[in-house]
N, C-alpha and C positions, 0 to 999 in steps of 0.2 A: 471517535476521533474528534478533535477540535474543528470547529467550523471557521476558524480564522482564515483558512486557505481560500474561502469563497467570500470573505468579508468585502472585498473590492466589488464583487458582483452584487452582493446584497445592498451595498451603499449606493450603487449606480442607479440612474434613472432608466426605467423601461420604456418601451417594450424591448424584449430580448429575443434574439433568434438562437435557438438551441438545436444542435444537430448531433445525432448518434449514428456513427458508422459501424456496422457490424464487422467483426473480425472474420476474415475468410482465408483459406489457403492461398498462398501466392501462386500466380501463374505467369506464363511468358507474356501474356497480354494484360498484365496487372494495371498498367497505366491507362489503357483503354477502358478496362472495367471500372476503375475508379472514376474516370471522366464521365462515363455513362451514368453511374450511380449519382454523381454530383449533379448532373443535368436534371435528373428526376427530383432530387432533393431541392434544387434551386427553383424548379417549377412549383413545388409544394410551398416553399417559403414565400415565393412571390405571391401566390394565391392567398396566403395567410396574412400578407401585409408587410413583409420584411422590406426595408428600404435598400437602395442600391449600395450604400456604404457598408451595411451589414453583409450583403451578399458578396461584395468584393473582398471583404476581410476574411470571410469563410472560404471563398474560392482560393485565395492566395495560400491559405493554410492547408487546404486539402490537395490541390493540384501541384504538389511539389515535385522536384526532379526525381527524387528517390521515393517511390510510393510503397516500398516493401513493408515498412513499419506501419504505415496507415492501413495497408491491406491486411496484414497478419494480425495485429493487435486490435484493430478498430480504434476509433477516436470518439471523444466527446468534445464538442466545441461550442462556445457561447460568444455571440457578438452583440454588443450594445451600441448606443449612440457614439461612444468614444472609440469604437473599434473592437478588435478581438480581445476578449477577457479571459478565455479559458481554451486551452488546447492540450488535452491529456489522453493517455491510453485508456481504453475502456473495452471490456470484453463482454459482448452480448452472447447469450446462448445462440449457437449456430441455428439459423432458421428464424430467429426473431425479426430479422430484417432491419433496414435503416429507419430512422425516425427524424422528423423535422417538426419544430414547434415555434410559433411566434406568440408569445404571451407577455403579460405585464411583468411576470417574474420568470427567471430562468428555470427550466425544468430539470433539476439536478438530482431528483430522487434516486433514479437507477444508478447514477454515478456515485452518489454518496453511499449507497448500500454496498457497492463493491469496494470503495475506498475504506470504509469502516472495517472491512474484513481483510484488508491488505496488511502486510507485516514489514516493518523496517528491519532488515537483517544486516548485521556486520558479520561477514563471512571470512574466515581464515582457512585457506586451503594449504595445509601444512605438509612439510617434509622436515627432515632433520637439519636442513640447512637454513630454513626460514619459512616464509609463507607468502602466498599471494593473498592480499587483503582487499575485499570488495565491499562496497556499500550498495545494497540492493533494496528495492521496494518490490515485494513479491506478493502477487495475488494468485488465487488458485488456478487460473486458466491461462492468462496471457504471458507473453515473453517477459523475462526478468527486466525490470527497470533499473539499469545500473547507474548509480550516481557517481561512483569513483572507483578506481582500482589502483593499488600500489603494491609493488613487490618489496618485501622486507627480507634482506639477505643476511647471511651469516655474520654474527657479531664476533665470533671466535675465529682465530687463525688456525686452531687445531683441527685435525681431521675428525669427522664424526664416524668414520668406519673403524669397526673393531677388528683386531687381528685374528687370524686363524689360530686354532688351537695349537700350542707349542711354539708360537712365535716368540722372538726375543723380547724380554720384559713384558710379557703378556698382560699381567695385572696392571702394571703402570700405564701401558698404552690404553688399556680398556678404561681405566679411570679417567684418563685425559679425554677419551672419546665421549664418555658419559657427561663429563663436565662441559665439553664443547656443545653438546646437544642442549643442555640446560641453559648455557649462556646464550645460545641462539634463540631459544624459546623466550628467555627474559627480554631480549631485544624486540621480539615480535609482540609480546604482551605489553610492553611499554608503549608501542605504537598503537595497539588496540585500545588501550586506556585513553590515550590522547584523542583518538578518533571518537570514541564513545562519549567522552566529555563534551565534544563539540557537536556531535550528530544525534545523540540520544536514541540509539537503536532499541527496538523492542526485544530483539534476540541477538545473542552472539552464537554463531554456528561454527563449530569446529569440523572441518572436513579434511580429506587428504589421507596421507599415510598414517597408519595406526601409531607408530612411534612418535611421529610429529604431533599428532593430536594429543597423545598422552603427555608429552613434554609440555605442551601449551597448557593443558588442563591443570597440571601440577603447579604451574606458576601463576595462575589467575588470582587476582585479588578478589575479595568478597563481592564487591559490586559487580564484577564481570561474571564471577562464578554463579551468582544468583540468576543471571539471564542466559546462561550457557546451555547449549544442547549440542549433540553430535549427530552427524550423518555419516554412514559408512560408504555410500555409493558415490562414484564419480570423482572427478579431479580435473586437471588441466592438461593432461597428456595429449589428448586428441579430441576430435569432435564427439566421438562416442562417450568419452569420459565427461565432457562438458554437458552433454545432453542428460546423462545419468545424474549428474549433480543438479541440473536445473529441475529435473523431475522430483528429486528428493527434496529440494527446497520448496517446491510447490506443495508437496505432501505435508511438509511442516506448516506451511501457511494455511492449508486447509484445516489442520488440527487446531491451530491457534485461533482461527476465525470462529470455528465451532465452539471453542471454549469461551471466547468473548461473548458470543450470543447466549450461551447458557448462563454465564455470570450476570449479564444484563437482565435476563429474564428472571433470575432469582432475586436480583436487587429490586426489580419492579414489583414482584409479588410481595416482598418484605415491605417496600415503601407504601404500597397500596394499603397494607394492613396497619400502617403507622402514620398515615397522613402525609407521606412524603412522595406520593406519586399521583398522577391523574391520567385519565384517558379520554378519548373523544376530542373532536375538533374544538368544541366550546371550552372544555376544561383546559386544554392545552393552550388555546389562545389567551384565555384569561391569565393563566400562569405566566405566559410570556410577557404580557402587558405589565405585570408586577415584577418582572425581572427574576422570577422564581425558578425558571427552568434551568436545571444543570445539564441534562442530557435529553435531547429529543429522541424518541424511540419509534422506529418504523418497522412494520411487519416486512418480512423478506419478500413476500409475493404480492400482497394486496396493497393498493395505493388509494389514498383519499384524494378527492378533487381539490382540497385546499392545501395539499402537501407543499407545493412550491412556495406559497406565501408563509407557511409555518416555518419552513426551512430558512427562508430569508430573514424572518423576524427573529428566529433563534440565533442566527449568526450575528445579528446586531447586538445581542446581549451576551456575546461570547460564550454561548452554550456549546455543547458537544452533540454528536449524533451517533446513534448505534442501531443495531438490528436485534429484534427479539423474536423468539419462537412462538410465544403465546398469542393467540388471536385477541385483539383488543377492540374497543368501540371505535368505529371509523378508521380502523387500521393505523391509528396513531396514538401515542402516549408520551409521558414524560416523567423523568425522575426530577424531584424538586430540591432546590437548595435549602428551602425552609418551608414549614407548613403554612398554608394559606387558609384564611378563615372560611367557615362553612358557607357564608353567603356568596363567596366567589368560587367555590369548588363546583365541579361539574356534577 
């Protein structure tokens, strides 16, 4: 994923106060639980040297009137000298606990690992009349981050319902019904193409009724067809259908994230054999100083002590970040934009 989303943080002056709130099941006393957790985090931050302005900015973001989203998804927050710089969903493994840091660089490694595996999905939940279109950012565990939703309704005035056998003018009415379904699908696809041009999704997901999905798939242009996939479960009829759809989308996100990790690992192995990859803190730092890093690579579980500074420096040269499977020196590596000379390699 591009690091431009954290460029504002990378360019700001430290120190930074970084807070991770673990996602937990909501309860009737959620507000009280969040307040108690924040009091403990505030104590830790104060002991670590956070100033009052940072503490106030974080408190205002955490102790909101509706704490359900904070409680369920978890949050990652960063405050600097200028105020709150980041407030985003983050899903820690249950039992990992909350975390608080005050350091010269924001501690964004865990957040970036999760973000690099999340998927931008343009979802069309179709029937023969049209579709509900949603823009979602989906990670493997937490609630779907909905960016937008629109309902695209029938473009045709004709009925999409076919007549019973033996009805008057059966073939003619059936042809009209088929054409109405196609026309409605074309209207939805035009909308999908417009949104995709503006929003650049990783995937187009077709969901809903089989007939509606089929009609949309048949009308997709090449650019959308290449990123399209289908899910059979779920819909918009009721809470159960919505939950089934959410679960199906999270499964898709898990598969996509695993594929990204495999591809980056393969690229690293190839790059290492051809002088277009480096590993270890020293090699990565020298590559960053020369503007050579295309993608900073982090191990999924291990962290290096210099990770935060390497992340910030990579953001300043417009690099990307990703997760790899293979253990590497110091738990950090990089794909390079160009080969660097032997005297600067690790």
